[in-house]
N, C-alpha and C positions, 0 to 999 in steps of 0.2 A: 504494500500500500504506500509506503514511504517513497519507494522508487517512482511510482506514478506521479506523486506530488512534486518530486524533484524534476522529473521530465516536463511536467506542466509549467513549473516555475521557469525552467530554462527556455521553454518555447515562448512564454510570455516575454521574457527578457529579449529574446531574439527578435520578436515582432516589434517590441518597443524600440529597439535600436534601428530596425529597418524603417519604421515610420519616421524616426528622427532624421533619417537621411533624405527623405522626400523634400523636394522644393516646397516652400511655404504655400504656394498657390494650390498645391495638391494635398499637402498635409492638413491644412486648416479645415477644408470641407470634409475630409475623411474622418478626422477626429470628431468634428461636430456631429457627423452622422452616426458613425459606428461606435464611438466611445460615449458621447453625450446623448445620443438618441434623438437629436433634433430632426425635424421634418425638412424636406427639400426647400419649402418656401421660407421656413425660419432661417435656414442657412443662407439662402439668397438675400434675405433682409440684413442679416448680420454682416455678410461679406459685400453687400451692396453690388450684387451682380444678378444675372438672370438665373432662373431655376434650371434652364437648359445647360448653362455654363457649369452650374453646381453639379448636375448629374454627370456631365462629361468629365469634369475634374475628378470626381469620386471614382468613376469607372477607370480612368487613367491611373489614379493612385493605387487602386486595387490591382491593376495589371502590373504596375511596377513592383508592388509588394509580392505578388505571386511569383514574378521572376526572381526576386531576391530570395524568397523562401525556397524556391526550387533548388538553389545552390546549397541551402542549409539542409534540406531534407534529402 
């Protein structure tokens, strides 16, 4: 059981480091959506951009993370 929690903790740390490497224009909407649970329209208001731009940047950020995590896994 302890091994599983260590693996999960390591995985969270890797994800956190990978998110930190994202350019701010991709990191901010991703964190607002996936960490803070904000809606697309809330994020658009916060970042003063369109909802379409928010969705595009979140998608691009997730793709960047997927590529970075592929190297880890």
